[in-house]
N, C-alpha and C positions, 0 to 999 in steps of 0.2 A: 284551570280553575280560576275563579275570580275571588279576591278577598273581599269579605264584607266587614266593614269596620263599625265597632260600637261607637257610641257617642264619645266616650272617654278616649278611645283610640284616635278618633277623628280630631278631637281637640288637641291631643298630643302632637299629631301630625301637622296641624295648622300652626301650632306654637313653634314647633321645630322649624317650619318654613320661615316664620317671622324671625326667629332667633338667628337663622342663617344669614340674615341681612339681604337676601336676594328678593324678598317680596315683603310688603307691608300688609297688615290686616285690612287696611282700607282698599288696597289693590285686590285682595282676595274677595272682598265684599262686592266690589265693582264687577269683577269677573263673574261672580255668582249671579248678580242681577242681570248681566248681559246674557248669561247662559239661560236664564228663565225666559227672557224675551226671544232668544233664538229658538228655544224649544216650543214656545207658543206658535211662532210662525212656521216651524217645521210640521207641527201637528195640524195646524189649520192654515194652509198657505193663503187662503182667500183673505185672511185678516191683514196680510201684508200689503194688499193692493190698495186699500183706502183706509180712512180713519174710522175708528170705532169708539165705543165707550168702555172704560174699565173701572172697576171698583177694587181698590187695593186695601186690604186689611193688615195693618202693621201692629206687631206686638211690642212688648217692652224690652226685648233683647236684640241680639244681632240678627235674628230672623226678621225682625221688623226693619232693621237697616237694609237688608236685602230687598225688602218690599219697597222702601223709598227709592232705591236704585231702579227697580222695575217701573215704578210710577214715573220717575223722571225720564227714563228712556222712552216709554210709551208716549208721554206728553211731547217729547222732542220729535217723535215720529208723526205727531199731528193728532193724537188721540185726545178725547175728552176723558180726563182721569179724576176720579174722586178718591181721596186718601182718608182713611180713618185710622186713628191711633188708640190702642188700648194702653192706658197708663200715662204717667207724667213725662212729657218730653225732656224735662231737665234731668230725669233719672235714666235716660237712655245710655247704654255703653258708649264710649268715646267715638268709635267708628260709626255706629248707628246714628249718633247725634250729628256727626258731620254730614251724613247723607240726608238726614231730616232737614238740616239747614240748607243743603244744596237744593232740595226739593222746594223749599220756601223761596230760595233765591231765583228760581225760574218762574215764580208766580203761582206755584202750586199751593193749594189750600189743604188744611188738615182739620178734620172734625173729630172730636172725642167720640169714641164708640158709644159711650154713655152720655149722649147729648140730652139736654133738658127737653122734655116733651110734656106739655100741659102741667108744668110744675114738678114733674118727676124725672129722675135720671134713669133712662133705660136705653135699649138698643133699637128701639122702633125706627128711628130715623135711618140708621144704617141698614136695618132689615128691609125697609121700603125700597132702598136702592138696589137690593138684590132680587126683589120679587119680579120674576119674568112676566107675571100677569099684569103688573102695574106699570111696566115700562114697554114702550113701543119697540125699542131695540134691546135685544138680549145682551146684558153686559158680560164682559169677560171679568171673572172674579178671581183675584189673586189672594190666597190664604197665606199670609206671612205672619200669622199671630204667634204660633209656638212651633219650634222646630226640634232639633235633636237634643237641645238642652232642657227640655221639659222634664221636671222631676215630680210633679204633682198633678192631680186631676184638675180639669177646668172647672172653675166655680160655677155654681148654678145660675148666677146672674147672666152668664153668657149662653145659657142653654137655648134660648130662642134663636140666637145668632147661629150657633152650630147646627141647629135643626134647619134653619133657612139654607145653610150651605148644603146640607144633605138633600133638601128638597130640590135645590138647583141641579144637583148631580142627576137626580131622577128625571129631570125635565129633558126632553129629547134634544133641544137646541143648546143645552147648557155647556159652558166652558168654564169649569172651576179648576184652577191650577194651584196646587200646594207647593210651597217652597220647602224642600227637604222632606217634610212629612205632613199629612193632614193634621191639623191641630188637635191635640188630645191623644195622639198615638205615641206609644213608647218606642223609641228608636231601636232599642236593643231586643225587645221581645215581641213587637207587633201587637201588643195588648193595649186596649184603651184604658186609660187611667181613671176614668169616671164615666157615668152614663152620657156625658156631654162630649161629643167629639165631632169633628168635621169629616167630610168625604170630599173626594176630588175625582175629576175626569182624567187629570194628568198630574203626576207628581214629578217634580224636577229636583234631583239631588246632585251632590257635587263630589267629584274625585272618585267616589266609590259608593255603591249601594250599601244600605244598612240592613242588618238582620231583620229589623222590623218590617221591611218591605216584603218579606217572604214568609213571615211567620204569623200564626194566629189570625187576628182580625185584619192585619195589615194588608193582606191581599184583597180583602173585600172593600177597603175604603180608599186605596191609593189610585184606583183607575189604572192608567198605564204609567210605568216608571221609566224615566229617562235620566241618564247620568251625564253630567256635563263636566268637562275638564276645566279646572280653575288654575292650572299652571303651577301646582305645588312643585318646587324645584327638587331634582333628584337628590340633592344633598340632604334635604329634609327627610327623605326616606331612610337614609343611612342613620341620621341622627335619632330618628324615632323607632329604630328597629326593635329595641327592647319593649317599647310601648305596644308594638304590633304583635308581640309574641302571643300566641293563642288566638290569632285572627281566625274567623270562621270562613270556610270556603263555600262558594256556590258552584255546584257541579254544572258544567257546560260542555259543549261538543269538543272544544279544543283539548279537553283533558283526555280524550279517548282516541284522538287521531294518531296513527302510527308515525314515528319519525321517518323522514325520507331516507332511502338507501343512499349511501355515498355515491357520487357520480363516478368516482374512479373504480367502483366495485358494484356495478348495477345489479348483479345477481348475487355474487359473493357468498359469505358464510351462511346467510339465511337459507338460501336454496340448498346448499350442501347439507346443512342440518336437516332441512325438510325432507330431502331425498333419503336420508338415513333414518327418518322417524318411523315409528309404528304407533299403534293405538295406545300402548302403555306410556309412550313419550308424553302424552297429553293427559295422563292421570286416569285413575279408576275411581269413580264415585259409587258409593253404596247408599241407597235410599231405603230406609226401613218402612215397610208398609203396614197397614192395619188389617183387621180381620175381614171376614167374608162380608161383601156388600159395602165395605168402607174403603176400598182401595183406590178410588178415583183421585183423591188428593195426592197420594204418593205417586201415582202414575203421572199426574201433571208435573210434579216436582222432578221426577226422573226424566221426563221429556225436556223440561227446561234445562236440566243439567247437561243432557246430551247436545242440545242445540247451542248451548253457550260455550261448548268447546271441550268438554271432557272426552277423552278418547274412548272410554268404556264406562257404561253405567249399568249397575246391577240393582235390581229391586229385591230386597230381602222380604220374603213373604211368609206369614204363618201358614201352616199346612192347609187350613180350611179355605184359604184364599188362593191357593196355587192355581186351580183350574180357571178361576175368574181372571186372574192376572195373565195367565198363559194365553188366554183367548184374546187379550187386548194388547199384547206386547210383541214386537218383532225385533227391532234393533236393540232394545233394552233386554239385558239378560235377566234371568230369574233364578233366585236361590232360596231354598227352603231354610227358614230360620224360625225354629219353634220355641227356643228358650235361650237363656243366657249362655249355656254350654255351646249350643250350635253357633251362637253369635261369636263367642270367643274363638271357636274353630275357624269361622270365616275370617276373622281379623288376623289370623296367622299369615294371611296373604299380605305381605308388606307393600304390594303394589296398590292396594286400596289406600288412598291417601286423602279421601274426603268423605265425610258422613253427613247425611241429612236425616234428621229425626224429628218427627212431630206431625206432619200433614196426615190427617186421617188415621193417626197412630193408635189412639186409645190411651187409657190411663189406669189400667188394672195393674195388679202386682207383676204380671208378666212384663208389661211395658216398662214398669219402674225398674225391674232388674236389667232389662236391655239398656235403658238409659244409663244406669249406674255402670254397667260394663263398658259402654262407649266412653264415658268420662274417665274411667280408670285406664283406658288405652288412648292417651291423648294424641289425636290427630286433628286436622282441620275439621271442624264440626259445626254445622248449622243447626240451630235449635229453634223450632217454630211450633206454633199451634199447641197440640197436646203436650209436647215436651216442655213448653213454657208453663202450662198448667201444673205439671208435676214438679217443676222447679219451685213454683210458688208454694206448693203444698208440703214440700219435703226439704227442710233445711239441709239435710245431709247431701242431697243431690246438688243443691245450690253451692255448697261449699266445695264441691269437686269441679266446678267450672275452671277452665284454664285459658291461657292467653290465645289459644288457637280456635276458641269458640266464637260464634256470632249468634247473638240473640235478636229475634225479629218480632218484637211485640207490637200489636196495635194498641190503641189507648186503653181498652179494657184489660188486656193482658199485662200492659205496663203497670196499671193500677194494682193488679194482683201481685205482681212481682216486687214492686217498689211502692207500697201504699203510702209511706210517709213522703216520698218524693212527689208522687202524684197529687197528694193533698196540697203541697206547696204550689204545684203548678196550677191546680184548679182553684186555689184561693183567689178572691177578688183582688185585682191589681189596683192599688191606690196611690202608689208613688213609684217613680222611676229611678234607676232602671229596674223594671219589674222582672221577677223570676220568669225565665223563658223556657221554651221547649229545648233549646240548646243547653241551658243550665241543667235541666232535668236529665237529659240524655248523657251529658258528661258525668254527672253525679252517679247515675246508674252504671255507666261503664266502669267507673273507678271502683264501685262497690262489687260489681260482678267480676272484675279483673279481666274483662274481654270486651270485644266490640259489641255495641248495642245499636241496632237500627230501629228507630222509633217511627213506625209507619204513619202515613197520612199524606194528604196532598202536599203538606210541608214536611216531608220525611227528613229526619235528622239522624245522622250517623256519627258516632263518637267512639274513641278508643280510651283506654285507661289513662293515657298521658294527657288527655284533654284535647287532642286533635279532633276537630269537628267539621262537618260539612252538611249543607242543606241541599236536598234534591227537591226542587220546587216544581210542582205540576200546576202552575198558575200562569196568568197572563198569556203569552203566546205558546206556552207549553201545557195549557189546561187540557186535561183529558178525563172529563167526568165519567166517561163510559168505562174507565179502568176500575170503577167501583162495581165489580161483578164477582160472583162466587168463584173461588178457585184462583183468582189472580195472585193472591198472596202465596199460594202453593207454588205457582210458577216462579215467583220472585225468589223463593227459597231455593228452587232448583237452579235458577240462574247463578245465585251466589255459590252453590255447591259446585257447579261446573267450573266456575272460575277458580275456586279453591283447588279443585283437582288439577287445573292447569298450572298451578303454582303461584297464583296471586296471593298476596298477604291478606289477612282477614279484613283490614280496613279498605284496602284497594278493591277487593272482591265485592264488598258490600256497596261501596260507592259506585263502582262500574255497573253492577247489576241493577241498582236502583235507577240509575240514569237510563240504561238500556230498556228497562221495564216500561218507563214512560215513553221512550222513543218508539217502541213496538206499538203501544196503544195509539200514539199519534199517527204512525204510519198506516195502521189498519183503519182507524176512524170509528165513527158510531156503529153500533151493532156488534162490537167486539164481545166475544166470550173468552173464557180463560184458555180454551184449547187453541185459540188463534195466536196467542202471544208467542209460544215457541216457534210456530211456523212463520211468523213475521220477522224473526230475528235475522235470517240470512239476508233479507232485503235491507235491513238496517245496517248490517255489517258492510254490504256492498256500497251503500250510500256514504259510509265512513271511509271507504277505500281500504278496508281490511281484507 
């Protein structure tokens, strides 16, 4: 997993690096500017071959200082560079002021973004430099106005400028580069802090990606995100360890690769254990199904549980749906569960170690009694769909949640379960750091006392201790075809199967969410929910499992 650092954590890390004496703030700024130039040439190699024109927009903070480094380096490369400054140069932070003066020292000019035009101060002069239709050569535009330190919305006077940046991004030949973040985006939440915000084709950030690159509007405005190392010394990592407590993880492939077997024992205990294993060694999952004509969701979940590794999966069916389920199931076993008493009897089998309740389940008094029974016999339990509806409607059920539960709400279900938290998340963001989906999921997990997986293309998983991870289906992992009926039921099944295998609730939810997207990417467009479990063996093989 990769750590995503909030703005405060990044500032603490940089300050620890400076306090260590191994690097100065000025050196970090120089490395950041060089990283931006490297990223530009890596993204568009043709720009490295000859001179071009760049417009660099510098803000009043250290992000603007990074911009002046970029301007200087591009000018030294032989480019024609126009630099614009928002704010008073005398009020720039010390390191940014040094780079402003270095830019002037090589003959660079600086124009106030609010230059006088026909007796008025506005952005029209700057905007005209960005207009692809008014310029024979399309400029490279560097947005170094506001970065991770932004705590308020961009003022309306800059609205025409940010709109011009957005228009450039939509232009086919555009090359708009954001330093750290497109201006106006909250680093921690990915939310725009006012109606006025920039967009980029390429966003270059430093040391670590930020949560805002993967949450909310961030994925729509960042373009492609590139991380550049700025050489923060290792000693700073130890010095800032406390500041990084509670860092957010981004799920990635390396999290799920198996460790190599020791060279001195190439077969070893793994194969000895495997040779002695049987189906119950990998857990027995029980999925509760719904009534007649409503069993498809539960069957999808059961198939997902079986494919994700449960040794045995049983579908608990009401009597009226037994014939329907029997006709559709082979490797999945079938058990008649008519009421709470028959469910209690089934749970006497201690080999059943994971439950899945909710997909296509129903919400009548029968289902309420079954859910209550499940929560009174605590084992690893995934609660999805109709189970979440019942939890929201009945406080008594919610109070019986336990640490081995995993809740998997989409946005609507989350709002019913946690209406006050959802209200905070949905309120307009006006200052930063804005309340984020990570904040909301952490608060929900603490209240429920169990793991919460808040679905979406920016899925967030959190446990009651505050541990949190983002599973992003954006950028090179975008899989819009995953938005298909039944895919959530399969995800519930994936989690159930991993719980049955012995994964902890947080690990099971993280792993299943990541595999869910990988299956969609592996299959491609045209995916339907039934394809997801069948794609899982291919994904496992690609991982070397």
